[in-house]
C-alpha positions, 0 to 999 in steps of 0.5 A: 483573320484570313479564315474569317474573311474567306468564310464571310465571302462564302468560300471554303477554308481549303480554297485559301490554302496554297500548297506551295507557300513556304510558310505552309510547307514549314508549318506542315513539316513540323512535328506534333511535339514542336507544334505543341511547344509553340502553342504553349509558348504563345499561351505563356506570352498571353498569360505573362502579358496579363499578369504584368499589366497595370490594369490587372494588378489594380483590379486584383488589389481592389478585389482583395482589399474590398473582400478583406475589409468586409469581414471573414475571408475564406481560404480562397481569399487568403490565397488571393491575398498571398498572390497579391503580396507576392506580385505587389511588394508595395501592397500589404494587408492586415498589418494591424498586428505590428511588431515582431512575431511572438511564436512560430504559429504567427507567421506572417503572409509577407513574401519570404526572402530565401535564406540560401541565396548562394548559387552556381559559380558564387559558391566557388569563392567560399572556403570548404564548408563555408557555404553551408555554415552561412546558410545555417547561421542565416537560418538561425537569424531568421529563427530568432526573429520568428520567435520574436527575440530579435531587437531591431537591427541590434543583437548579433550572432557569430559563427567561427569558420573553423579552429584553424582560421581566426575568422568568424561570420557576423551580420551586417549592422543595419539589416533586420534579422528577417533580411539576413541571408547567407551571402549577406553575412560579413567575414571578419578576423579577430583583429577587426579586418573585414575579409569578405563584406558580403552582398551588402555595403554595410559594416559591422557593429563595434560592440558586437565585434568586441564581445564576439572576438573576445569569446572566439579568441578565448575559446577556440573550440566554440563555433557559435555565439548568440547574444540576446537581450529579450525583456525577461533576459534583461530583467534576470540579468539585473537581479542580484540572484542571477538565474535561479534553477527554478525550472528544468530549462535553467538546470539544463544550462549548467554553470552560469557565468556573469560579467558586470556592466561597464557601459556599451561594449566599445572599449577594447580593454573590456575584452580581457575582462569578458574572457576572465569572467567567461571561464572555460566551462560555461556555455551561458554568460549573463551580461549584467543589466544587459542580456546574455550570450549562449555558446556552443561547439556547433550552431545547434548547441548554441541554439540549444542553450539560447532557447533554454536560457530564454525560457528559463528567464521567462519562467523566473520573471513570473515565478519571483512575483510570488516572492523568493521565499515561496520558490522551491530550489532543487538540491545540487545533486538533482541540478547536476543530474538534470544538466548531465542528461539535458546536455545529451542529444535529443535532450537525453530522452531520445530512443532511436527509431527504425533506421535511426542509428545517428548519435545526435549532438546537443540541440541537433535533433530539435534544430533539424525539426525547426529547419524542416518547418522553415523549409516547409514555409518557403524559407529555403534554408539550404540546411543539410539534414542528417536524417530524413523523417520519412523512411526510404525503402531499400531498392531491390535488385532487378525486377520481380513479379512477386512480393518478397515474402516476410521473414517471419510469421505471426503464426505459431507452429507448436502449441501446448495444451493445459496438460503439457501435450505439444501438437502442431498447429493447423497451419503447420500441418497444412504446409507439411502435408503439401510438402509431403505430397509433392515429395511422394508424387512420383513414388505412387506410380505402379511398379509393373508395366505392360506391353500393348500392341496397337495397329496404325490407323490411316494407312492401307497396310497398318503395322503393329506398334508396341507401347509400354503402359 
């Protein structure tokens, strides 16, 4: 402003500078780095002021909603839509689809709630490994929701803390699967006492407690239990034939247990019947007229059986429409063979690649791939990967100006013709010839020497110097 006034009056800017002004001296003595930081802070303030202004929000929302309703929208408008939804949580466009997602490819554009929300000093309040278990279980809730297998606030997934403690994690009753985070999970013991209420004020589902506590008490080695009742699963649970080994996914599930429907699971007396029906070997149990539960010694294994069971139910519902008499059932020997192969890591078909010496457990390789997908979409799962996809180059010791030569060559040194005669390749001849020349370099010098007298130059009285040639 002062500069404008001086120039308007016909003066020069330098005439307005007072060298003894404390502000001028302070500004003059600042380093260029500090000056740049101050300018950057001022720019950020201006940008933040614009972004938080009500006028900018209304204008942005008007432009995007206007363009989207006019027809096809290019990538730039989709980006603007995502920016708007991030800044304006109350604004939602393109909500005509409604309902849950049916596949991973239909991920919505709504802002994602991060899964791993335990940070800093908050992690100190959890037992060893509990933080990572919470992140894994919360990611599993999101995964079920992304596949479209959630059922509003109903259904439930639990994970036991460890075999020593009779405590397990379960979702707060009232949250959608898309809202579950690592910190929101409840920690409950087998007696029904809440050890940790999580970050919400919600309680737990009693039916969920009866079912999961019965399984965790009967099978201490089981780490994770997934309960789902999708439409195909409920349909198969109501069939007298149960789950038939019609497809490979059904055979992978192995021995199937069944529990007759006795109403909503609110009676503690039903826990014993659940334990008896489950047995000691089954990883999948159908709850008649209800749904199923999938069990695993790890979260990944439980997901492995839940995924295969769900696909098997969808297949059976479509296949039985042709009539059971038209369905082919493989032999018991084939079914047992498929189960033994499928229960291995990587589906039993994984051949380790370069640097992959890990022995994968059931469902682990597939679960890592899904976690990478979720992290790439911004879910921030907090999952600890056992094996990165990209190979990491081994660091060299020190600095080198040349590349490390290959340990082997694709050239052959010995060739053999049709008559069986062997001869050296041109490459080997060239290499050997060069090495032979280096070795004979000093052997080709003459064996006799001569003494030569040379007069000095540049002096009035030159002397004779003897040299050997």
